[in-house]
Each structure stands twice: as structure tokens, then as C-alpha cells.
All heavy atoms as an XYZ file, in Angstrom:
776
protein
N     -44.099    -25.546    -33.233
C     -42.717    -25.153    -32.966
C     -42.154    -24.379    -34.143
O     -42.567    -24.555    -35.275
C     -41.889    -26.387    -32.726
C     -42.206    -27.061    -31.388
C     -41.202    -28.102    -31.056
N     -39.975    -27.486    -30.555
C     -39.047    -28.137    -29.952
N     -39.134    -29.434    -29.789
N     -37.989    -27.549    -29.518
N     -41.165    -23.604    -33.832
C     -40.588    -22.783    -34.878
C     -39.352    -23.403    -35.518
O     -38.726    -22.799    -36.369
C     -40.263    -21.382    -34.341
C     -39.292    -21.439    -33.177
O     -38.747    -22.494    -32.860
N     -39.091    -20.310    -32.539
N     -38.953    -24.622    -35.102
C     -37.850    -25.329    -35.725
C     -36.488    -24.927    -35.189
O     -35.477    -25.297    -35.762
N     -36.458    -24.173    -34.152
C     -35.171    -23.748    -33.587
C     -34.915    -24.488    -32.281
O     -35.823    -24.763    -31.519
C     -35.154    -22.254    -33.305
C     -35.301    -21.438    -34.554
C     -35.301    -19.998    -34.202
N     -35.638    -19.214    -35.385
C     -35.259    -17.983    -35.548
N     -34.568    -17.385    -34.625
N     -35.588    -17.344    -36.627
N     -33.635    -24.757    -32.001
C     -33.250    -25.419    -30.760
C     -33.211    -24.430    -29.607
O     -33.304    -23.210    -29.798
N     -33.081    -24.920    -28.373
C     -33.060    -24.038    -27.201
C     -31.926    -23.018    -27.235
O     -32.101    -21.878    -26.832
C     -32.892    -24.988    -26.015
C     -33.137    -26.361    -26.525
C     -33.001    -26.320    -27.999
N     -30.769    -23.389    -27.731
C     -29.640    -22.459    -27.776
C     -29.927    -21.315    -28.745
O     -29.608    -20.161    -28.474
C     -28.360    -23.187    -28.177
N     -30.540    -21.643    -29.885
C     -30.854    -20.604    -30.865
C     -31.927    -19.672    -30.337
O     -31.883    -18.472    -30.575
C     -31.288    -21.244    -32.179
C     -30.163    -21.953    -32.905
C     -30.667    -22.748    -34.091
O     -31.831    -23.125    -34.154
N     -29.772    -23.002    -35.042
N     -32.899    -20.221    -29.606
C     -33.955    -19.380    -29.042
C     -33.384    -18.439    -27.986
O     -33.735    -17.267    -27.928
C     -35.064    -20.245    -28.429
C     -35.907    -20.963    -29.457
C     -36.917    -21.888    -28.818
O     -36.898    -22.095    -27.613
N     -37.809    -22.450    -29.628
N     -32.479    -18.950    -27.149
C     -31.886    -18.118    -26.100
C     -31.049    -17.009    -26.720
O     -31.081    -15.874    -26.280
C     -31.020    -18.980    -25.176
C     -30.498    -18.213    -23.973
C     -29.681    -19.105    -23.054
O     -29.156    -20.128    -23.462
N     -29.596    -18.708    -21.808
N     -30.303    -17.330    -27.782
C     -29.475    -16.344    -28.451
C     -30.344    -15.246    -29.058
O     -29.993    -14.086    -29.033
C     -28.634    -17.010    -29.527
C     -27.582    -16.101    -30.122
C     -26.712    -16.842    -31.113
O     -27.130    -17.856    -31.685
N     -25.513    -16.346    -31.323
N     -31.499    -15.618    -29.557
C     -32.402    -14.651    -30.149
C     -33.003    -13.746    -29.071
O     -33.216    -12.572    -29.302
C     -33.513    -15.369    -30.919
C     -34.424    -14.415    -31.672
C     -35.518    -15.165    -32.412
O     -35.716    -16.353    -32.210
N     -36.232    -14.463    -33.275
N     -33.252    -14.268    -27.879
C     -33.852    -13.496    -26.805
C     -32.882    -12.481    -26.206
O     -33.284    -11.472    -25.679
C     -34.364    -14.424    -25.696
C     -35.540    -15.252    -26.132
C     -35.892    -16.309    -25.096
O     -35.194    -16.469    -24.107
N     -36.976    -17.031    -25.336
N     -31.568    -12.769    -26.241
C     -30.572    -11.876    -25.670
C     -29.730    -11.282    -26.783
O     -28.717    -11.845    -27.179
C     -29.675    -12.630    -24.684
C     -30.424    -13.193    -23.498
C     -29.496    -14.007    -22.610
O     -28.372    -14.307    -22.953
N     -29.995    -14.362    -21.452
N     -30.153    -10.154    -27.296
C     -29.394     -9.555    -28.397
C     -28.020     -9.094    -27.915
O     -27.867     -8.618    -26.803
C     -30.255     -8.367    -28.823
C     -31.104     -8.064    -27.645
C     -31.300     -9.353    -26.917
N     -27.025     -9.279    -28.758
C     -25.651     -8.877    -28.452
C     -25.485     -7.411    -28.827
O     -25.739     -7.012    -29.950
C     -24.680     -9.746    -29.251
C     -23.231     -9.487    -28.866
O     -22.992     -8.849    -27.818
O     -22.343     -9.937    -29.617
N     -25.066     -6.625    -27.882
C     -24.890     -5.199    -28.137
C     -23.559     -4.914    -28.821
O     -23.257     -3.770    -29.113
C     -24.965     -4.413    -26.817
O     -23.875     -4.774    -25.977
N     -22.741     -5.956    -29.019
C     -21.454     -5.743    -29.652
C     -20.366     -5.406    -28.654
O     -19.220     -5.256    -28.994
N     -20.725     -5.280    -27.413
C     -19.755     -4.934    -26.372
C     -19.587     -6.127    -25.452
O     -20.539     -6.780    -25.084
C     -20.257     -3.740    -25.579
C     -20.377     -2.504    -26.450
C     -21.131     -1.415    -25.787
N     -20.537     -1.030    -24.515
C     -20.919      0.002    -23.807
N     -21.894      0.759    -24.248
N     -20.356      0.299    -22.672
N     -18.353     -6.426    -25.067
C     -18.105     -7.516    -24.143
C     -18.061     -8.864    -24.811
O     -18.030     -9.873    -24.146
N     -18.082     -8.924    -26.110
C     -17.978    -10.168    -26.873
C     -18.965    -11.212    -26.395
O     -18.649    -12.376    -26.265
C     -16.553    -10.705    -26.809
N     -20.186    -10.801    -26.071
C     -21.217    -11.738    -25.687
C     -21.108    -12.239    -24.257
O     -21.799    -13.162    -23.875
N     -20.233    -11.656    -23.453
C     -20.052    -12.105    -22.074
C     -20.900    -11.313    -21.091
O     -20.840    -11.542    -19.903
C     -18.577    -11.994    -21.672
C     -17.605    -12.825    -22.502
C     -16.178    -12.541    -22.077
C     -17.922    -14.298    -22.370
N     -21.660    -10.370    -21.591
C     -22.489     -9.495    -20.771
C     -21.667     -8.694    -19.758
O     -22.116     -8.401    -18.670
C     -23.588    -10.296    -20.049
C     -24.555    -10.916    -21.015
O     -24.820    -10.345    -22.072
N     -25.069    -12.073    -20.668
N     -20.427     -8.395    -20.124
C     -19.548     -7.585    -19.283
C     -19.019     -6.453    -20.147
O     -18.434     -6.689    -21.197
C     -18.374     -8.415    -18.729
C     -17.439     -7.542    -17.909
C     -18.896     -9.572    -17.892
N     -19.225     -5.254    -19.698
C     -18.755     -4.099    -20.448
C     -17.231     -4.013    -20.359
O     -16.664     -4.202    -19.288
C     -19.389     -2.824    -19.883
C     -19.211     -1.666    -20.825
O     -18.058     -1.221    -20.989
O     -20.219     -1.220    -21.398
N     -16.545     -3.731    -21.442
C     -15.077     -3.659    -21.430
C     -14.514     -2.594    -20.489
O     -13.364     -2.682    -20.093
C     -14.715     -3.317    -22.874
C     -15.886     -3.711    -23.678
C     -17.084     -3.580    -22.783
N     -15.320     -1.618    -20.106
C     -14.805     -0.580    -19.210
C     -14.387     -1.151    -17.857
O     -13.599     -0.553    -17.143
C     -15.821      0.541    -19.025
S     -17.225      0.105    -17.984
N     -14.899     -2.336    -17.511
C     -14.518     -2.949    -16.237
C     -13.107     -3.520    -16.282
O     -12.571     -3.935    -15.270
C     -15.510     -4.051    -15.851
C     -16.866     -3.503    -15.505
C     -17.950     -3.691    -16.350
C     -17.054     -2.763    -14.341
C     -19.192     -3.176    -16.036
C     -18.295     -2.241    -14.023
C     -19.357     -2.452    -14.874
O     -20.580     -1.934    -14.563
N     -12.510     -3.547    -17.448
C     -11.182     -4.092    -17.599
C     -10.169     -3.007    -17.948
O      -9.202     -3.259    -18.637
C     -11.181     -5.185    -18.670
C     -12.048     -6.347    -18.299
C     -13.304     -6.493    -18.859
C     -11.622     -7.271    -17.364
C     -14.103     -7.560    -18.504
C     -12.425     -8.337    -17.012
C     -13.675     -8.484    -17.574
N     -10.367     -1.816    -17.439
C      -9.428     -0.728    -17.657
C      -8.327     -0.854    -16.608
O      -8.342     -0.221    -15.567
C     -10.141      0.628    -17.553
C      -9.236      1.774    -17.962
O      -8.034      1.537    -18.211
O      -9.730      2.909    -18.021
N      -7.358     -1.727    -16.892
C      -6.310     -2.039    -15.924
C      -5.392     -0.849    -15.665
O      -4.893     -0.685    -14.560
C      -5.500     -3.238    -16.399
C      -6.319     -4.495    -16.470
C      -6.564     -5.122    -17.675
C      -6.872     -5.036    -15.323
C      -7.326     -6.276    -17.739
C      -7.643     -6.188    -15.377
C      -7.859     -6.804    -16.587
O      -8.619     -7.930    -16.635
N      -5.191     -0.022    -16.664
C      -4.316      1.133    -16.480
C      -4.917      2.100    -15.464
O      -4.221      2.577    -14.565
C      -4.086      1.851    -17.815
C      -3.103      2.995    -17.700
C      -2.837      3.669    -19.041
O      -3.281      3.148    -20.087
O      -2.186      4.707    -19.024
N      -6.194      2.359    -15.552
C      -6.853      3.240    -14.586
C      -6.846      2.623    -13.194
O      -6.629      3.308    -12.196
C      -8.286      3.528    -15.028
N      -7.058      1.338    -13.127
C      -7.021      0.639    -11.848
C      -5.633      0.733    -11.221
O      -5.491      0.985    -10.025
C      -7.422     -0.817    -12.041
O      -7.321     -1.524    -10.837
N      -4.606      0.550    -12.019
C      -3.221      0.634    -11.540
C      -2.917      2.038    -11.018
O      -2.351      2.202     -9.936
C      -2.260      0.248    -12.656
C      -0.813      0.389    -12.277
C      -0.190     -0.573    -11.488
C      -0.068      1.484    -12.691
C       1.134     -0.440    -11.133
C       1.256      1.624    -12.334
C       1.859      0.661    -11.558
O       3.174      0.806    -11.195
N      -3.309      3.054    -11.792
C      -3.070      4.440    -11.363
C      -3.783      4.729    -10.055
O      -3.243      5.395     -9.174
C      -3.533      5.414    -12.448
C      -2.581      5.518    -13.616
C      -2.929      6.709    -14.515
N      -4.339      6.759    -14.875
C      -4.858      6.313    -16.009
N      -4.067      5.782    -16.909
N      -6.138      6.400    -16.251
N      -4.984      4.235     -9.911
C      -5.755      4.446     -8.689
C      -5.082      3.793     -7.490
O      -4.974      4.390     -6.416
C      -7.167      3.884     -8.877
O      -7.893      3.978     -7.688
N      -4.599      2.551     -7.672
C      -3.909      1.854     -6.577
C      -2.615      2.565     -6.208
O      -2.272      2.680     -5.038
C      -3.613      0.404     -6.964
C      -4.797     -0.509     -6.869
C      -4.411     -1.983     -6.913
N      -3.272     -2.310     -7.749
C      -3.336     -2.683     -9.023
N      -4.499     -2.783     -9.614
N      -2.243     -2.973     -9.700
N      -1.865      3.046     -7.205
C      -0.611      3.747     -6.940
C      -0.874      5.055     -6.190
O      -0.131      5.401     -5.281
C       0.133      4.032     -8.246
C       0.717      2.799     -8.900
C       1.732      2.107     -8.029
O       1.407      1.158     -7.339
N       2.942      2.576     -8.053
N      -1.918      5.771     -6.569
C      -2.248      7.024     -5.881
C      -2.642      6.759     -4.430
O      -2.228      7.482     -3.526
C      -3.376      7.745     -6.612
N      -3.413      5.705     -4.214
C      -3.814      5.358     -2.845
C      -2.607      4.947     -2.021
O      -2.479      5.335     -0.850
C      -4.851      4.235     -2.870
N      -1.705      4.174     -2.603
C      -0.502      3.742     -1.892
C       0.384      4.946     -1.565
O       0.934      5.041     -0.480
C       0.271      2.732     -2.728
C       1.502      2.194     -2.023
C       2.202      1.120     -2.827
N       1.329     -0.029     -2.933
C       1.306     -0.852     -3.955
N       2.103     -0.673     -4.981
N       0.496     -1.889     -3.982
N       0.516      5.867     -2.511
C       1.320      7.068     -2.273
C       0.746      7.917     -1.160
O       1.469      8.428     -0.314
N      -0.567      8.061     -1.128
C      -1.208      8.834     -0.065
C      -1.019      8.148      1.282
O      -0.777      8.805      2.295
C      -2.697      9.008     -0.369
N      -1.115      6.832      1.284
C      -0.935      6.071      2.532
C       0.493      6.208      3.043
O       0.718      6.431      4.229
C      -1.259      4.604      2.285
C      -1.100      3.727      3.508
C      -1.431      2.277      3.186
O      -2.453      2.029      2.522
O      -0.639      1.414      3.589
N       1.465      6.097      2.155
C       2.866      6.237      2.556
C       3.162      7.645      3.039
O       3.900      7.829      3.995
C       3.798      5.853      1.409
C       3.842      4.377      1.040
C       4.736      4.171     -0.179
C       4.333      3.549      2.207
N       2.586      8.628      2.378
C       2.786     10.010      2.803
C       2.210     10.272      4.179
O       2.801     10.970      4.993
N       1.062      9.691      4.462
C       0.425      9.878      5.763
C       1.185      9.160      6.866
O       1.254      9.640      7.998
C      -1.016      9.379      5.718
N       1.783      8.011      6.535
C       2.477      7.216      7.547
C       3.963      7.533      7.640
O       4.650      6.982      8.493
C       2.304      5.721      7.258
C       0.878      5.276      7.452
O       0.137      5.876      8.199
N       0.502      4.216      6.763
N       4.471      8.385      6.767
C       5.904      8.653      6.760
C       6.378      9.303      8.052
O       7.475      9.039      8.516
C       6.261      9.533      5.566
N       5.589     10.156      8.641
C       5.987     10.834      9.869
C       5.672     10.020     11.117
O       6.236     10.262     12.167
C       5.306     12.205      9.947
C       5.684     13.148      8.823
C       7.171     13.433      8.764
O       7.811     13.587      9.789
N       7.718     13.476      7.570
N       4.778      9.065     11.028
C       4.356      8.293     12.195
C       5.502      7.532     12.857
O       5.635      7.589     14.073
C       3.214      7.360     11.821
N       6.374      6.822     12.118
C       7.458      6.111     12.786
C       8.416      7.046     13.518
O       8.845      6.741     14.623
C       8.178      5.379     11.651
C       7.174      5.255     10.576
C       6.313      6.478     10.701
N       8.749      8.187     12.912
C       9.638      9.137     13.569
C       8.989      9.701     14.825
O       9.645      9.845     15.856
C      10.033     10.264     12.620
C      11.066      9.838     11.605
C      11.522     10.980     10.736
O      11.493     12.146     11.183
O      11.897     10.713      9.586
N       7.715     10.008     14.756
C       7.012     10.533     15.926
C       6.978      9.500     17.043
O       7.166      9.838     18.228
C       5.594     10.952     15.540
N       6.774      8.249     16.685
C       6.767      7.177     17.682
C       8.147      7.023     18.308
O       8.272      6.853     19.526
C       6.334      5.869     17.017
C       6.229      4.713     17.977
C       5.838      3.419     17.289
O       5.865      3.340     16.046
O       5.508      2.477     18.026
N       9.189      7.132     17.495
C      10.559      7.013     18.010
C      10.889      8.186     18.918
O      11.504      8.007     19.979
C      11.552      6.929     16.850
C      12.979      6.702     17.292
S      13.280      5.102     18.056
C      13.403      4.072     16.611
N      10.475      9.398     18.549
C      10.700     10.581     19.392
C      10.040     10.384     20.751
O      10.649     10.634     21.796
C      10.181     11.861     18.700
C      10.098     13.031     19.666
C      11.062     12.208     17.511
N       8.809      9.930     20.731
C       8.084      9.687     21.982
C       8.813      8.632     22.817
O       8.962      8.778     24.027
C       6.659      9.245     21.678
C       5.804      9.059     22.898
C       4.383      8.641     22.545
O       4.083      8.322     21.402
N       3.513      8.641     23.529
N       9.286      7.570     22.197
C      10.001      6.509     22.891
C      11.293      7.042     23.517
O      11.600      6.760     24.677
C      10.314      5.370     21.915
C      11.200      4.304     22.485
C      10.677      3.351     23.350
C      12.548      4.247     22.156
C      11.496      2.358     23.880
C      13.364      3.262     22.681
C      12.836      2.314     23.548
N      12.060      7.809     22.750
C      13.324      8.345     23.261
C      13.098      9.281     24.439
O      13.816      9.220     25.438
C      14.093      9.045     22.136
C      14.557      8.151     20.986
C      15.158      8.982     19.866
C      15.538      7.093     21.470
N      12.099     10.137     24.334
C      11.788     11.057     25.441
C      11.296     10.303     26.668
O      11.642     10.655     27.798
C      10.752     12.086     24.995
C      11.339     13.128     24.090
C      10.374     14.258     23.823
N      11.039     15.270     23.017
C      10.433     16.028     22.134
N       9.127     15.904     21.930
N      11.097     16.919     21.443
N      10.494      9.272     26.461
C       9.973      8.479     27.580
C      11.091      7.756     28.316
O      10.954      7.430     29.494
C       8.942      7.472     27.080
N      12.214      7.533     27.623
C      13.347      6.861     28.251
C      14.427      7.831     28.701
O      15.577      7.442     28.917
C      13.921      5.803     27.302
C      13.025      4.590     27.242
O      13.020      3.790     28.172
N      12.242      4.475     26.192
N      14.052      9.104     28.858
C      14.931     10.090     29.476
C      15.897     10.804     28.557
O      16.737     11.563     29.027
N      15.809     10.572     27.250
C      16.704     11.263     26.331
C      16.191     12.678     26.101
O      14.994     12.897     25.896
C      16.791     10.501     25.017
C      17.877     10.950     24.054
C      19.255     10.762     24.678
C      17.799     10.160     22.766
N      17.102     13.632     26.168
C      16.735     15.031     25.944
C      17.544     15.571     24.790
O      18.462     14.935     24.307
C      17.004     15.842     27.222
C      16.170     15.405     28.408
C      16.518     16.169     29.670
O      17.412     17.036     29.628
O      15.894     15.889     30.703
N      17.199     16.736     24.350
C      17.945     17.368     23.274
C      17.238     17.209     21.943
O      16.021     17.284     21.852
N      18.022     16.963     20.940
C      17.518     16.893     19.560
C      17.022     15.483     19.230
O      17.557     14.799     18.364
C      18.608     17.312     18.581
C      19.128     18.689     18.831
N      18.390     19.803     18.532
C      20.282     19.119     19.378
C      19.080     20.876     18.868
N      20.236     20.494     19.385
N      15.982     15.067     19.912
C      15.477     13.710     19.711
C      14.912     13.509     18.310
O      14.962     12.397     17.786
C      14.449     13.301     20.799
C      15.122     13.124     22.133
C      13.313     14.276     20.878
N      14.391     14.564     17.668
C      13.916     14.429     16.288
C      15.069     14.063     15.360
O      14.912     13.252     14.453
C      13.246     15.722     15.778
C      11.864     15.936     16.299
C      11.860     16.855     17.522
O      12.913     17.302     17.982
N      10.693     17.119     18.062
N      16.235     14.650     15.593
C      17.403     14.337     14.775
C      17.829     12.890     14.983
O      18.194     12.194     14.032
C      18.555     15.279     15.108
N      17.787     12.431     16.224
C      18.128     11.034     16.494
C      17.142     10.105     15.793
O      17.536      9.116     15.178
C      18.121     10.742     17.998
C      19.143     11.503     18.794
C      18.792     12.114     19.989
C      20.464     11.617     18.375
C      19.720     12.813     20.742
C      21.398     12.322     19.118
C      21.019     12.912     20.293
O      21.935     13.598     21.028
N      15.867     10.405     15.913
C      14.836      9.568     15.300
C      15.002      9.530     13.783
O      14.881      8.468     13.164
C      13.444     10.077     15.672
N      15.291     10.677     13.195
C      15.479     10.727     11.740
C      16.724      9.942     11.338
O      16.717      9.210     10.343
C      15.580     12.169     11.263
C      15.612     12.290      9.766
C      15.426     13.715      9.316
C      15.283     13.731      7.809
N      14.771     14.976      7.329
N      17.789     10.058     12.105
C      19.012      9.318     11.835
C      18.763      7.816     11.898
O      19.211      7.063     11.033
C      20.094      9.704     12.840
O      21.221      8.880     12.702
N      18.029      7.374     12.912
C      17.706      5.951     13.030
C      16.876      5.494     11.826
O      17.122      4.427     11.268
C      16.945      5.661     14.324
C      17.767      5.833     15.579
C      17.142      6.093     16.780
C      19.145      5.733     15.570
C      17.877      6.243     17.947
C      19.898      5.890     16.732
C      19.256      6.137     17.917
N      15.905      6.318     11.440
C      15.043      5.958     10.305
C      15.847      5.839      9.023
O      15.638      4.921      8.226
C      13.926      6.989     10.150
N      16.787      6.764      8.810
C      17.622      6.710      7.604
C      18.528      5.488      7.590
O      18.939      5.019      6.534
C      18.455      7.986      7.489
C      17.667      9.254      7.168
C      18.566     10.477      7.258
C      17.019      9.160      5.803
N      18.813      4.949      8.773
C      19.651      3.753      8.874
C      18.814      2.471      8.931
O      19.339      1.392      9.161
C      20.558      3.851     10.100
C      21.557      4.993      9.994
C      22.451      5.071     11.201
O      23.224      4.147     11.448
N      22.341      6.150     11.945
N      17.496      2.611      8.765
C      16.633      1.447      8.675
C      15.939      1.029      9.953
O      15.227      0.038      9.971
N      16.129      1.769     11.028
C      15.445      1.457     12.284
C      14.237      2.376     12.377
O      14.363      3.560     12.680
C      16.381      1.646     13.505
C      15.636      1.372     14.797
C      17.579      0.732     13.385
N      13.058      1.819     12.090
C      11.852      2.632     11.979
C      10.959      2.583     13.210
O      10.037      3.381     13.319
C      11.047      2.202     10.751
C      11.787      2.332      9.424
C      10.960      1.750      8.299
C      12.153      3.768      9.149
N      11.217      1.649     14.114
C      10.340      1.549     15.281
C      11.166      1.331     16.541
O      12.289      0.809     16.487
C       9.355      0.388     15.104
O      10.032     -0.841     15.253
N      10.618      1.713     17.690
C      11.306      1.457     18.953
C      11.580     -0.029     19.174
O      12.606     -0.397     19.757
C      10.332      1.999     20.005
C       9.553      3.042     19.290
C       9.422      2.529     17.893
N      10.713     -0.869     18.678
C      10.914     -2.311     18.821
C      12.205     -2.742     18.128
O      12.990     -3.518     18.680
C       9.719     -3.088     18.232
O       8.529     -2.643     18.865
C       9.884     -4.578     18.407
N      12.447     -2.229     16.931
C      13.679     -2.559     16.214
C      14.896     -2.055     16.973
O      15.929     -2.732     16.996
C      13.660     -1.941     14.812
C      12.647     -2.554     13.875
C      12.648     -1.870     12.528
O      13.719     -1.822     11.887
O      11.584     -1.387     12.109
N      14.777     -0.902     17.596
C      15.880     -0.348     18.366
C      16.178     -1.213     19.583
O      17.330     -1.523     19.876
C      15.555      1.089     18.801
C      16.652      1.853     19.524
C      17.876      2.008     18.628
C      16.145      3.218     19.956
N      15.138     -1.638     20.290
C      15.316     -2.468     21.485
C      15.898     -3.835     21.119
O      16.727     -4.384     21.852
C      13.968     -2.626     22.235
C      14.056     -3.669     23.316
C      13.532     -1.291     22.814
N      15.488     -4.393     19.982
C      15.940     -5.727     19.587
C      17.300     -5.733     18.888
O      17.853     -6.809     18.628
C      14.901     -6.382     18.678
C      13.550     -6.673     19.337
C      12.569     -7.236     18.320
C      13.715     -7.633     20.513
N      17.855     -4.556     18.604
C      19.140     -4.487     17.910
C      20.250     -5.029     18.811
O      20.276     -4.758     20.015
C      19.433     -3.051     17.499
N      21.180     -5.779     18.203
C      22.313     -6.294     18.984
C      23.342     -5.184     19.199
O      23.220     -4.080     18.660
C      22.921     -7.519     18.295
C      23.448     -7.213     16.898
O      23.519     -6.035     16.513
O      23.779     -8.181     16.190
N      24.373     -5.488     19.992
C      25.368     -4.468     20.361
C      26.101     -3.901     19.154
O      26.345     -2.688     19.074
C      26.389     -5.057     21.344
C      25.774     -5.294     22.723
O      24.741     -4.661     23.029
O      26.343     -6.104     23.494
N      26.441     -4.755     18.190
C      27.151     -4.267     16.996
C      26.273     -3.302     16.207
O      26.746     -2.250     15.738
C      27.567     -5.451     16.122
N      25.013     -3.633     16.081
C      24.068     -2.765     15.353
C      23.898     -1.436     16.094
O      23.882     -0.376     15.473
C      22.727     -3.492     15.188
C      21.642     -2.679     14.534
C      21.834     -2.623     13.050
N      20.648     -2.053     12.445
C      20.679     -1.148     11.482
N      21.812     -0.765     10.985
N      19.570     -0.662     10.996
N      23.760     -1.496     17.409
C      23.613     -0.263     18.193
C      24.840      0.620     18.066
O      24.714      1.842     17.925
C      23.359     -0.595     19.670
C      21.955     -1.100     20.012
C      21.907     -1.516     21.471
C      20.918     -0.037     19.722
N      26.018      0.028     18.101
C      27.258      0.813     17.940
C      27.279      1.512     16.589
O      27.648      2.682     16.498
C      28.479     -0.098     18.072
O      28.565     -0.599     19.368
N      26.892      0.790     15.560
C      26.856      1.375     14.211
C      25.825      2.501     14.133
O      26.079      3.546     13.542
C      26.558      0.298     13.187
C      26.656      0.777     11.763
C      26.443     -0.344     10.777
C      26.526      0.195      9.364
N      26.321     -0.824      8.353
N      24.651      2.289     14.739
C      23.600      3.318     14.727
C      24.063      4.583     15.438
O      23.828      5.692     14.969
C      22.327      2.802     15.425
C      21.478      1.819     14.647
C      20.404      1.213     15.559
C      20.816      2.496     13.466
N      24.698      4.407     16.569
C      25.085      5.567     17.379
C      26.347      6.261     16.859
O      26.555      7.447     17.132
C      25.281      5.145     18.835
C      24.003      4.623     19.496
C      24.298      4.093     20.890
C      22.918      5.684     19.543
N      27.155      5.555     16.101
C      28.360      6.196     15.555
C      28.027      7.010     14.303
O      28.811      7.828     13.867
C      29.422      5.159     15.241
O      29.011      4.328     14.178
N      26.841      6.780     13.764
C      26.350      7.625     12.712
C      26.657      7.220     11.345
O      26.562      7.775     10.380
């Protein structure tokens, strides 16, 4: 035997490269700032892609229910007032509908 314990032998077999503080994990995996920027960019792209979808759905709903004219303007007005889907419009009470339609 060489007089060394199992822990010392294992440490000798796995040289420390000085990176990751002996955890065998490269510090580049902990670049939280890059991860945050990536998530924000993905969220922004998702919001941009979905921004027109609620208005388009509302326009389709209004036309399907016989409304004619400037339905895009109505849909945009509803969206600016917080009504983003036809379901929200249908479930709105009378006071809410009056407020929405009075502008």
C-alpha cells in the first residue's frame, strides 16, 4: 500500500482544473444574466406574436354576431379597456358593458 486513504487516492485520480471549485461543473452554466436576457427575448417575441391574436378573435366574434362597420376599432377599444377575449365580453355584467360601450 502507498499509505494513502481512499479519499486521498480519489482526489489524486481526479485532478482539479481550477474551474467549478471541484464540483465538476463549469461556471459558464451559471451565467444568470445571459439566461435572463434569453428568457426576456423569448417572452417579448411571444407577446409580440400573440398581441394581434386577441383582437383578431374579437373581430371574428363581432362579425359572427352580425356587427358590421369598424369592428377592428371596437375590438381595439375593448382590448384597451381590458376585455381581451369574446368570453370576457359575454361574461361582463350590465354595468361593465355600459362602460365598455360608452367608451
